[in-house]
SEDO-225238 format. One record per residue (C-alpha): residue number from 1; residue in one letter; x, y, z. Coordinates in steps of 0.05 Angstrom, whole numbers, plus 5000, padded with zeros to 4 digits. Layout:
// residues N
NUM, A, X, Y, Z
...
***
This chain:
// residues 433
1, X, 1981, 1992, 5207
2, X, 2054, 1981, 5225
3, X, 2081, 1975, 5295
4, X, 2156, 1984, 5305
5, X, 2154, 1934, 5361
6, X, 2143, 1876, 5313
7, X, 2204, 1836, 5300
8, X, 2207, 1806, 5229
9, X, 2270, 1776, 5203
10, X, 2292, 1798, 5133
11, X, 2358, 1778, 5102
12, X, 2400, 1842, 5098
13, X, 2418, 1831, 5025
14, X, 2344, 1843, 5009
15, X, 2340, 1907, 5050
16, X, 2354, 1970, 5009
17, X, 2417, 2009, 5026
18, X, 2379, 2069, 5056
19, X, 2344, 2023, 5105
20, X, 2408, 1988, 5124
21, X, 2441, 2054, 5140
22, X, 2381, 2087, 5172
23, X, 2407, 2122, 5235
24, X, 2390, 2088, 5302
25, X, 2400, 2150, 5344
26, X, 2398, 2225, 5337
27, X, 2473, 2233, 5339
28, X, 2478, 2191, 5274
29, X, 2431, 2237, 5235
30, X, 2467, 2279, 5181
31, X, 2442, 2348, 5163
32, X, 2386, 2383, 5202
33, X, 2434, 2408, 5256
34, X, 2386, 2466, 5270
35, X, 2340, 2411, 5299
36, X, 2387, 2355, 5321
37, X, 2452, 2391, 5334
38, X, 2480, 2409, 5402
39, X, 2430, 2467, 5411
40, X, 2376, 2437, 5366
41, X, 2304, 2442, 5391
42, X, 2289, 2368, 5379
43, X, 2352, 2345, 5416
44, X, 2334, 2389, 5475
45, X, 2263, 2359, 5475
46, X, 2291, 2289, 5477
47, X, 2339, 2307, 5533
48, X, 2281, 2332, 5576
49, X, 2235, 2276, 5550
50, X, 2183, 2329, 5537
51, X, 2163, 2317, 5464
52, X, 2101, 2352, 5436
53, X, 2060, 2334, 5374
54, X, 2096, 2361, 5313
55, X, 2095, 2366, 5238
56, X, 2160, 2354, 5200
57, X, 2160, 2392, 5134
58, X, 2214, 2379, 5085
59, X, 2232, 2349, 5017
60, X, 2237, 2273, 5008
61, X, 2301, 2242, 5036
62, X, 2312, 2297, 5088
63, X, 2302, 2250, 5148
64, X, 2229, 2257, 5170
65, X, 2215, 2183, 5180
66, X, 2283, 2173, 5211
67, X, 2270, 2229, 5262
68, X, 2203, 2197, 5281
69, X, 2236, 2129, 5293
70, X, 2296, 2160, 5332
71, X, 2247, 2199, 5376
72, X, 2205, 2138, 5393
73, X, 2266, 2096, 5409
74, X, 2300, 2150, 5451
75, X, 2235, 2159, 5491
76, X, 2219, 2085, 5493
77, X, 2151, 2095, 5465
78, X, 2108, 2051, 5421
79, X, 2105, 2078, 5350
80, X, 2050, 2065, 5299
81, X, 2064, 2082, 5226
82, X, 2008, 2102, 5181
83, X, 2012, 2124, 5109
84, X, 1960, 2175, 5086
85, X, 1958, 2140, 5019
86, X, 1927, 2076, 5045
87, X, 1901, 2094, 5114
88, X, 1839, 2130, 5138
89, X, 1795, 2145, 5198
90, X, 1786, 2071, 5215
91, X, 1861, 2061, 5222
92, X, 1868, 2125, 5262
93, X, 1814, 2103, 5312
94, X, 1847, 2035, 5319
95, X, 1912, 2069, 5339
96, X, 1877, 2115, 5389
97, X, 1840, 2057, 5421
98, X, 1905, 2018, 5426
99, X, 1939, 2079, 5457
100, X, 1887, 2081, 5512
101, X, 1911, 2012, 5535
102, X, 1983, 2036, 5534
103, X, 1970, 2097, 5578
104, X, 1982, 2146, 5521
105, X, 2054, 2123, 5514
106, X, 2044, 2123, 5438
107, X, 2073, 2161, 5379
108, X, 2031, 2160, 5316
109, X, 2074, 2175, 5254
110, X, 2034, 2193, 5193
111, X, 2074, 2197, 5129
112, X, 2047, 2246, 5075
113, X, 1997, 2274, 5124
114, X, 1980, 2329, 5072
115, X, 1942, 2274, 5034
116, X, 1892, 2266, 5091
117, X, 1826, 2301, 5078
118, X, 1792, 2346, 5129
119, X, 1751, 2291, 5160
120, X, 1812, 2247, 5169
121, X, 1851, 2303, 5201
122, X, 1792, 2321, 5244
123, X, 1792, 2250, 5274
124, X, 1860, 2266, 5304
125, X, 1843, 2329, 5342
126, X, 1815, 2304, 5406
127, X, 1869, 2251, 5417
128, X, 1925, 2301, 5402
129, X, 1896, 2353, 5448
130, X, 1885, 2305, 5506
131, X, 1954, 2274, 5497
132, X, 1925, 2205, 5483
133, X, 1974, 2201, 5425
134, X, 2035, 2242, 5406
135, X, 2028, 2258, 5332
136, X, 2088, 2264, 5285
137, X, 2065, 2282, 5215
138, X, 2110, 2285, 5155
139, X, 2096, 2326, 5095
140, X, 2132, 2351, 5033
141, X, 2078, 2405, 5023
142, X, 2070, 2472, 5058
143, X, 2028, 2451, 5119
144, X, 1995, 2521, 5120
145, X, 1959, 2500, 5057
146, X, 1950, 2425, 5068
147, X, 1939, 2415, 5143
148, X, 1875, 2442, 5175
149, X, 1884, 2500, 5223
150, X, 1857, 2465, 5287
151, X, 1909, 2409, 5278
152, X, 1965, 2459, 5262
153, X, 1949, 2497, 5327
154, X, 1959, 2433, 5366
155, X, 2028, 2418, 5335
156, X, 2094, 2450, 5327
157, X, 2120, 2454, 5256
158, X, 2193, 2441, 5242
159, X, 2225, 2451, 5173
160, X, 2277, 2402, 5147
161, X, 2324, 2425, 5093
162, X, 2351, 2387, 5033
163, X, 2414, 2350, 5053
164, X, 2476, 2393, 5039
165, X, 2528, 2371, 4988
166, X, 2582, 2362, 5041
167, X, 2536, 2315, 5080
168, X, 2520, 2275, 5018
169, X, 2594, 2268, 5003
170, X, 2603, 2242, 5074
171, X, 2546, 2194, 5065
172, X, 2578, 2164, 5003
173, X, 2643, 2149, 5039
174, X, 2606, 2124, 5100
175, X, 2564, 2075, 5060
176, X, 2624, 2046, 5023
177, X, 2663, 2039, 5086
178, X, 2612, 2016, 5138
179, X, 2554, 1982, 5102
180, X, 2558, 1908, 5114
181, X, 2550, 1892, 5041
182, X, 2584, 1949, 5003
183, X, 2645, 1949, 5048
184, X, 2661, 1879, 5024
185, X, 2667, 1902, 4952
186, X, 2727, 1948, 4962
187, X, 2697, 2001, 4918
188, X, 2725, 2072, 4917
189, X, 2698, 2137, 4888
190, X, 2741, 2186, 4849
191, X, 2685, 2234, 4828
192, X, 2621, 2247, 4867
193, X, 2592, 2303, 4826
194, X, 2541, 2260, 4786
195, X, 2517, 2222, 4848
196, X, 2508, 2289, 4885
197, X, 2470, 2323, 4829
198, X, 2425, 2263, 4816
199, X, 2409, 2261, 4891
200, X, 2385, 2333, 4891
201, X, 2391, 2339, 4967
202, X, 2355, 2273, 4978
203, X, 2396, 2224, 5021
204, X, 2351, 2165, 5005
205, X, 2359, 2178, 4930
206, X, 2433, 2184, 4937
207, X, 2440, 2117, 4971
208, X, 2392, 2082, 4923
209, X, 2432, 2110, 4864
210, X, 2497, 2090, 4895
211, X, 2473, 2019, 4906
212, X, 2449, 2012, 4834
213, X, 2515, 2037, 4809
214, X, 2556, 1990, 4853
215, X, 2512, 1930, 4835
216, X, 2520, 1944, 4760
217, X, 2595, 1955, 4758
218, X, 2635, 1909, 4714
219, X, 2684, 1860, 4745
220, X, 2742, 1906, 4726
221, X, 2710, 1970, 4753
222, X, 2730, 1984, 4824
223, X, 2729, 2060, 4822
224, X, 2667, 2101, 4810
225, X, 2670, 2165, 4770
226, X, 2617, 2211, 4739
227, X, 2620, 2176, 4671
228, X, 2606, 2108, 4702
229, X, 2548, 2137, 4742
230, X, 2517, 2170, 4680
231, X, 2526, 2106, 4639
232, X, 2494, 2061, 4691
233, X, 2436, 2107, 4707
234, X, 2428, 2115, 4632
235, X, 2415, 2190, 4634
236, X, 2452, 2252, 4654
237, X, 2428, 2302, 4706
238, X, 2352, 2299, 4711
239, X, 2313, 2349, 4669
240, X, 2272, 2366, 4732
241, X, 2268, 2333, 4799
242, X, 2203, 2354, 4833
243, X, 2229, 2327, 4899
244, X, 2297, 2358, 4899
245, X, 2331, 2426, 4899
246, X, 2310, 2440, 4827
247, X, 2237, 2440, 4850
248, X, 2252, 2504, 4887
249, X, 2300, 2533, 4837
250, X, 2255, 2525, 4777
251, X, 2191, 2549, 4810
252, X, 2233, 2610, 4830
253, X, 2256, 2621, 4759
254, X, 2185, 2613, 4734
255, X, 2157, 2665, 4782
256, X, 2213, 2714, 4769
257, X, 2205, 2707, 4694
258, X, 2131, 2725, 4700
259, X, 2147, 2782, 4747
260, X, 2199, 2806, 4696
261, X, 2148, 2805, 4640
262, X, 2183, 2751, 4598
263, X, 2130, 2704, 4571
264, X, 2182, 2661, 4534
265, X, 2221, 2645, 4597
266, X, 2156, 2633, 4635
267, X, 2132, 2579, 4586
268, X, 2201, 2548, 4585
269, X, 2205, 2539, 4660
270, X, 2132, 2516, 4659
271, X, 2150, 2463, 4608
272, X, 2207, 2439, 4652
273, X, 2159, 2431, 4710
274, X, 2106, 2395, 4668
275, X, 2156, 2346, 4638
276, X, 2182, 2333, 4708
277, X, 2112, 2315, 4733
278, X, 2105, 2374, 4780
279, X, 2037, 2379, 4815
280, X, 1995, 2426, 4772
281, X, 1959, 2450, 4833
282, X, 2025, 2474, 4862
283, X, 2040, 2514, 4798
284, X, 1969, 2543, 4796
285, X, 1973, 2564, 4869
286, X, 2037, 2602, 4857
287, X, 2005, 2637, 4797
288, X, 1947, 2657, 4840
289, X, 1993, 2687, 4893
290, X, 2034, 2724, 4839
291, X, 1972, 2754, 4807
292, X, 1959, 2793, 4871
293, X, 2029, 2805, 4896
294, X, 2062, 2826, 4830
295, X, 2003, 2852, 4788
296, X, 1948, 2871, 4837
297, X, 1908, 2933, 4817
298, X, 1950, 2945, 4755
299, X, 1905, 2893, 4724
300, X, 1852, 2863, 4771
301, X, 1831, 2815, 4718
302, X, 1898, 2779, 4728
303, X, 1872, 2753, 4796
304, X, 1806, 2730, 4764
305, X, 1846, 2693, 4709
306, X, 1891, 2660, 4760
307, X, 1835, 2640, 4804
308, X, 1797, 2609, 4746
309, X, 1861, 2572, 4726
310, X, 1869, 2544, 4797
311, X, 1797, 2520, 4796
312, X, 1803, 2490, 4727
313, X, 1869, 2454, 4743
314, X, 1835, 2421, 4803
315, X, 1778, 2397, 4759
316, X, 1816, 2376, 4696
317, X, 1886, 2354, 4715
318, X, 1941, 2333, 4666
319, X, 1951, 2333, 4608
320, X, 1896, 2382, 4588
321, X, 1909, 2431, 4644
322, X, 1978, 2448, 4616
323, X, 1943, 2490, 4563
324, X, 1907, 2530, 4617
325, X, 1972, 2538, 4657
326, X, 2007, 2563, 4595
327, X, 1952, 2612, 4577
328, X, 1951, 2639, 4647
329, X, 2027, 2644, 4654
330, X, 2031, 2683, 4587
331, X, 1975, 2730, 4607
332, X, 2006, 2745, 4674
333, X, 2076, 2754, 4642
334, X, 2049, 2805, 4592
335, X, 2006, 2842, 4641
336, X, 2025, 2909, 4673
337, X, 2058, 2899, 4741
338, X, 2048, 2931, 4808
339, X, 2065, 2910, 4880
340, X, 2031, 2969, 4912
341, X, 1979, 2929, 4950
342, X, 2032, 2879, 4973
343, X, 2073, 2937, 4999
344, X, 2012, 2970, 5030
345, X, 1995, 2910, 5075
346, X, 2069, 2902, 5095
347, X, 2071, 2976, 5116
348, X, 2006, 2972, 5152
349, X, 2024, 2909, 5189
350, X, 2090, 2938, 5211
351, X, 2054, 3001, 5236
352, X, 2003, 2957, 5272
353, X, 2060, 2918, 5305
354, X, 2092, 2982, 5329
355, X, 2026, 3012, 5352
356, X, 1984, 2953, 5375
357, X, 1935, 2990, 5421
358, X, 1911, 3050, 5382
359, X, 1836, 3058, 5396
360, X, 1782, 3057, 5343
361, X, 1754, 3128, 5336
362, X, 1688, 3135, 5372
363, X, 1649, 3154, 5310
364, X, 1669, 3088, 5277
365, X, 1652, 3043, 5335
366, X, 1592, 2997, 5334
367, X, 1536, 3017, 5381
368, X, 1487, 2958, 5389
369, X, 1467, 2976, 5461
370, X, 1441, 3037, 5496
371, X, 1502, 3042, 5542
372, X, 1548, 3045, 5481
373, X, 1504, 3099, 5451
374, X, 1507, 3138, 5516
375, X, 1584, 3133, 5511
376, X, 1581, 3164, 5442
377, X, 1597, 3102, 5405
378, X, 1580, 3115, 5332
379, X, 1562, 3188, 5344
380, X, 1577, 3236, 5288
381, X, 1589, 3181, 5238
382, X, 1572, 3205, 5169
383, X, 1540, 3154, 5123
384, X, 1576, 3160, 5056
385, X, 1514, 3146, 5013
386, X, 1478, 3207, 5042
387, X, 1529, 3252, 5007
388, X, 1544, 3273, 4936
389, X, 1584, 3221, 4898
390, X, 1575, 3174, 4956
391, X, 1632, 3206, 4993
392, X, 1644, 3251, 5051
393, X, 1711, 3268, 5081
394, X, 1720, 3243, 5152
395, X, 1773, 3208, 5194
396, X, 1775, 3131, 5187
397, X, 1842, 3120, 5224
398, X, 1866, 3129, 5295
399, X, 1894, 3198, 5304
400, X, 1965, 3174, 5305
401, X, 1959, 3143, 5237
402, X, 1914, 3195, 5205
403, X, 1968, 3226, 5162
404, X, 2001, 3161, 5139
405, X, 1989, 3134, 5069
406, X, 1997, 3058, 5069
407, X, 1975, 3050, 4998
408, X, 2019, 3084, 4947
409, X, 1987, 3071, 4877
410, X, 2034, 3041, 4826
411, X, 2053, 3079, 4761
412, X, 2007, 3045, 4711
413, X, 1944, 3063, 4675
414, X, 1893, 3034, 4722
415, X, 1926, 3057, 4787
416, X, 1938, 3125, 4757
417, X, 1862, 3130, 4749
418, X, 1854, 3105, 4821
419, X, 1902, 3159, 4846
420, X, 1867, 3213, 4806
421, X, 1801, 3193, 4839
422, X, 1833, 3193, 4909
423, X, 1862, 3261, 4898
424, X, 1794, 3288, 4876
425, X, 1760, 3259, 4936
426, X, 1810, 3271, 4991
427, X, 1841, 3337, 4968
428, X, 1902, 3340, 5013
429, X, 1914, 3268, 5035
430, X, 1944, 3244, 4969
431, X, 1971, 3310, 4943
432, X, 2045, 3291, 4952
433, X, 2040, 3224, 4915
***
């Protein structure tokens, strides 16, 4: 467990450039103006000294740790730093006990909180709810999937974006001009393209790369260009950076290739992700979502395949799971497509939002008590299995929605059969589809 209040002297020449340039206050933070700018929500919280527990979700190098440190300093609160990689329930309880002696004036920063299991996250709930600690969690993964619902409901989630190119360009100039070590070397930069691309929106990676380049310049080299950067780093633009912008671009290309029924493109983008070390569970999760959103009832087996893939990937891992991912990606790419169920729930949700208080028809209501039966709850309900073909026509929607078709079957073999059956059963309801 690390406490920011400890004062340990370290010679600055041994401190990495990103740490030497870490912002000390919120005004020095680059990027994330939607949070830290003049009208940013976090800046307003600091002005009112009314900070809540929060989860910072964003890619590496976007400023999550810096924000936590800036917040604790601005509010003059003790901060304890835990890493989910090497901390557990024991360390969390120690912080909570320590916080009680500090009257709750404590911020607990947990890096990579998505790596905590359910039991570890559960151990935070009571302290967060009572305000014994103010939790700041940092994650590169979607908290909806990786953070338990009870903890999410006690925190506000704020999204951090990859650092924009213009901010990275500014950071290069700032480092060379203001860093106590680099500024003495009188280095200039004539081309920033290679540095920017290698960084991939990651400020920490940019500064680390810049420091490596500067420290490996020859005595005659005083101006950095793209060729020098590529020579020193000993490779050109990364094949795939699972922490940078390409993480989002390539998964997007992968999904769109499958949606577009191109198995060759699908396995190409899959190969890029595999070679880049992408989390196979992330890939499998996206395949599972796609199997329902883009294929759905056109081929229900696609969802079964994708779910089996997700489970197998969790058990097997790399390298063997790449075969399963490839098989599933090709199967989904070559399957018939339909987004009819995806569109149906979107349409139904919008109708429900616009009509939030439509009553459940009496004959569909539950009637467990005599009073409810006396009020005609459940009266005249027709039990489908008492009728021929296990079907009887009756109203299952509120009157205002009775003539609306939320589900419009897609034009494919399976859903054509579904539509044919619906028309046979319902006579008029689906006649115009």
